[in-house]
N, C-alpha and C positions, 0 to 999 in steps of 0.2 A: 257630546264633544267633547268633554273634559277628559271621559276614561280615554277616548281615542287618543288623545293629544300625550296623555301619559304612558299610556300603549306604544306609540311611537320613539318617544325619549328613551326609554325603556332599550326598546330593538338598535336604537341609535349607542346607548352608551354598551351593548353588546358587544355590539359592530367595533366599536372602539376599543375596547378591552380585546378581544380579540386578535385584531389588528397590531395593538402594541406588543401583545405575548408573540405573533410572528416577526416582528420588525425584529423584539428583544434578539428572537430565537438565532433569527438569521443574522442579526450583529454579533453573535455568540460564534455561529459556526463562519463568520469570515475572520473576526480577529484571530480563531485557533489558527485557521488558516494561514493568515498573512504572519503570526508568528511563528510558525513552525519554518514559510520559506524564510522567514530574515531571520532566523537559528541559522540554518542551513549555507545561504548566503554568508552567514558570518563563517562558519565553518571552514566554507570555501575558503574565503577572504584569508582566514586566521593560518591556514593550510599552507598555503600558497606564501603568505608573509614566513611563516615556519622552515618552508623549504630554501627561500630566498637566502634568511638568515644562517640555515645550515651551510649554504654556498659559502656565503661570503665568512662561515667560520673555517671552511675547508681552502677557502682560497687564501687567510692568513697565514695557515699552518704550510700552505704549500709555500708562500714566497719566504718567511721565515724560513722554513729549511734550505730551499734554493742559498740564504743567505748565510747559514750558520754551516759550515762545511756537511751537507748535504743531512742533517740529522735533527729530530727533533726528539728534546730530553724530557722538557717537563711546560706544565700552562706556564708557569712562572718567566719560560722563555718571551712570551710578550703576547702569545694568542689567548689568553684567559680573558679579554674583554676584546674580542674583533672593532668594535667600531671602536673604540680610543686607537688602536692600533690604523684603522682605517682612515681616521680623523673627520667621522660625520655621523650624528645619531639617529635612531630608530626614527620612523615616521610619527607623528604627531599621533598621541595617546594610545601610542604600542609600548608596552614594557617587555623587555628580552630577558632573559635569565640563560646561562650559557654552562654548561655541567660536562666535565671533564671523568672518563673513568678509564686508565689505563689496564685494559687486559693483560697486557704484556708486563704489568707489574706481578703479578703471579705467576707460579710455575707451571710450566706444561705435563698436561698427569702422563700422557703418551712417552716420554723420556726419562720418566722417574724411573730410577733403578726398585731395586727390595728395600734396601740401604735406605735410599731416598725416602720411602715412604716410611718405614720405620723412625726416622727421625724426625719427620714431618710431626705424624701423629703422638710421636712421644711430646715432642715439644707442645703440642697443643692440650696436653692435658691427658692424655691416655695413660691408663698405665703399658710399660714395658712388655709383656706378655702379649694383654690385646694388641697392640700398636703393631709387633710380630703376627700374628694371628693376621689380622687384616690384611697388612700389608701383601701375605702371601696369597690369601684369596685374591687379590686384587692381582695380581701380577700374574696367579694362572686361569684368569680371567680372560684377559686378555693376550695372553702368551698360546703358541701354538704347542709349543715344545718343552711346557711346563707341569709338571703333575703337581695340583696344592698337597703340602702336607697336613691341612687338615680333612678330616671325616668330613665337614657339611660344605666343605670347599671343593669336594669332589666330584667328578662324573658322573661317579653312581651315585651320588648325594641327587644332583640336578636330575637326574633320571626316575630318581623316587620320588620326585615330587607329587604332589595333585596332577599338576598339568607338566607334564613331563618335558624338559627343555634340554639346552646344550649351551656349553658357557661360549659366550661372543665370538673369542678368538681373535680378537683385533682391538683395536682399541677405545676406549668408551666414548661414545655418542653424545650421552645424554645423562644428568646425573640421578633419573629415574633411574637407572639401571640397576644403581645400588641397592636398591631395593628387592633384586634377584640374585644379588653377590651371596654366597653363605659365609656367614661370621660376622661381615659386613653389614647387613641388612640388624643384625642382632645389637649393635653398636652404634649405629650409625642412627635408627630408627625407634620407639619407643611401643609401646606395646597398641597404641591406638595409631601407625603410623606416622606420627609426626617426628619433623627434623629434628634430632638432639641437639646440643649445644655444640659436641666437640665436631656434627656433620656440618653445621653453619661453618663454623673455624675450618674446617675442610675446602670448603665449598670457596672460600674469600680466599684461600690459599693455591689454588691449583685452578688451570685452565685446559678446556677441554681443546681448544685448537694448539696445531703443533708449531713451534717458532722458536728459533737458536735458545735466547737464553732471557732470562728474565730484567728488567728495566732497574735498577737500583736504584733510580733516583726517585721514583714512586711506589717503593716496595712496601709493605706495611712491615710492621714489628715481628709480626709473627713468621713472614716470609723471610727476614734477615737472620731473625735468631734460630730458625729451622737450619739452615745451613751451615750453624755452627758459631756464628758470629755470636761473643757475649753482652753483656748489657752495657757495660764502659766502653765497645765498639761502637755501638749500638746510639748510646748517647752523645759519641762525637759526630757519628753522621748526622744526627739530630739538630746538631749543636751547629753544626758548619748551614744546616738549611734554613734554620729560624735567624741567624744573625745579619739580617737584609740593614740595619739602622745603622751598622758599624761595621758593615761589608767595604774590604779596601775596594777602591771603586777600578771597574776592569773585573771582578771577581764573581760570578752568577750565582747563583742562589741551588746550582746545581752540578752535578761532575758531568764532564763535558769527556772525559776517559776515564775509565775505570783505575787507572795505573794512582789518579789522583786520591782515591779511597784506600787504596794499599801504602799510602802517605800517608793519609790519615789516620788508618787505623792499625797500620803495622805489616809489614811482608808476611808475616805468616796465617792469614786469614784464609778464609778457602773462597775463593770469588769465581770460580769456575762456571758457575750456572747463572753467571748478571754479566750484565751490558749497560751499557748508559743511554743507550736511545728509545726511545717508543716505536714496537713495533705492529703494537695493535690496539686501536683507541675508539671507545665508545664516545664518540659527541652526542649530546644530549640538546636540544635547543625549546625554551620554552617560553611561549608568546601568547601575552592576555592581552585583550580590548576591554573595559568594561567587565562583565560576567563571563566571555565568551573567553575560552584557553585552548589552546592546541600546544600540545609538542610529540616533535620529533628526534628519535635516536637513531644514529647511524653506525655501525661498526663499520671503522676506515682500516685499513691496511696499508698503513705508510711505507710498508716495504712489498716485495714481492716473495719474499721466504717465509709466508703464513698459509698454512692448511688448514683444512679440519680432515677426520678421519673416514675414509670412504667404508660403506656397509659392506659388508662380507656375503659373499655367496654362500649356496647352500654347501658346508663338507662334504655332505656325499655325492656330490656330482664335480666339485673343483677341491681337492684337497691340499692346494695347494696356496690359497688363501689364509691369510694368518699374518703371526709377527713370529720370526725366527729369533727374538733377542730384544734388547731395550728400546727400541726405536721400532714404528710403522713402517711397514714394505709400501703401502700407497697410501695419499692421501690425496685429497680432492678438493677444491677451493670449494667455499659456499655460498655461489651468488650466482647469480642465475644474468648478469647484463652483461653488455656487449663492449663496456669502456676498455681500455687498456693505460696501465701505468707508465708512468714516468718512468725511462731505465735508469738503472743502477749500478754501477760497474761491479761494485763488491756484491750482487745478490744473482740468483741464478734465473734463467731466463722464464719470463712468465708463461703460466699455463692459459688454457683458454677459457675466458668463465663463462660456463655454460654450466645448465643444470646436468648433476650427473648424471650417466645412465641415456642422456638423447642426444644423437647425431645430429649437427648443424645443416641448417641448407647450404646449399653450394653459394646463394647469393646474400648468407646473412651478412648485414651491415652495410648491405649495399639497397638503393634503390633506379628502376629502368624507369628515363624520361625520356621518351620521343627516340629511343634507341641506344641511349647513352646510358651507361653506369656509373654513378656516384655514390660514394663510399657516404657511411651514415655514422661511422665510427668517432668517437670522440677521444681525444687523447689526453685524460681524465689523470691528476696525477695521484689519486688514490684508489684504492680497489674499495668497493660499497659489500662487506659481505654478507650482510645483516639487516633491517628494516625494521621500526616499529614504530605505529602511531598512536597519540592517546588523545582524543581530543575532550578530556576533561571527565573526572569520576561521576558515574550514574548517580542519578540521586536515590539517598537510601532509602531501602525500604518501610515503609509504615508499620507500625505495629500490628499485630494481629490484633483484631476484635477480642475481648475478654467477654467469655460466655456469658449469659445472663445467669446460666445456676452457681459458677464461681465467680461471678462478678463481686465485688465487697457492697452489701447492704447501705443505702443510701443513709445520711445521719438524720437524726429522728426530727420529726419538726417541731414546736410548742404550738 
């Protein structure tokens, strides 16, 4: 009888152990699924918050632009903190950070002449002879009517490559193209294919988008010095922008017209490539709540006279495609939306904002309901040319496990 009772107790204990293990496994699986679902809900909520904050920033910029002579000069104009301008804080528990990067603070690469490129590269620290060779190769890569003086950048050199190819014969569309341009690839990248410091500085000074002039209010020191300004003139500009505490009432920390710059630094300065307003700008919004984080970035065209180089057709079938001078003949806005920009009296007629090469349907922007056609097109104040999203950096990979043969021996035991 005692043996029988002991066996029953053992069986009950085994069953309890198995049930506990199954219950623990069930709770672990459910907690993992709950964590994934919670993370997904947080991501969607933060993404919606980030988009809402971006819309707030664009609304504030549009209002400031409408008030201040239809121009946007710099974040210090009042849109650096949209919540302060709007008069209300973000929702409880949400931390918001706004960052602005003026793409039009750079020089548009597609309109730079050979002499402009030489001057820019020389100001970035490249030797005069190397600057001349690189500039010559870049111009020959883009132009249909110009043949490079350098053997490494000639059409014959490209055809003799392991994988034969031809120069683009159109404005550069990606900085990766420089890996194929003769002479430039040798000075812009090292033997391991990494970008050199001079190429990093070059990328920070030029834009692949086409627009009339660079914004002198946000242009970097390198951009200003590359256009002939000296150190004294640069110091005068920076001093004017920094004297917030002792500025005369009514004088903003930016230039409203370029004539103010001439009055400040002297009439002999070459300011032909500079304007006083933002034309193209990255607006980045980062929202955080607890450990969750989301970041959205939009490249916003404040004006309509912004374009992106169009892809070139096959020169064998269409030999007329390409450049015939210092500026591109055709450019295409880089966007896929159907929103329209607010009209501006000093710019050209906006082009349709559709993916290049795709014909729009006849009822684009319209919906048919009960036989009636209603327009869904929004009169948006700006063009959004590019969009990026980042929901936080992925977790760092764990270090690989050390091999048993290469692992250090354990310390001796006493």
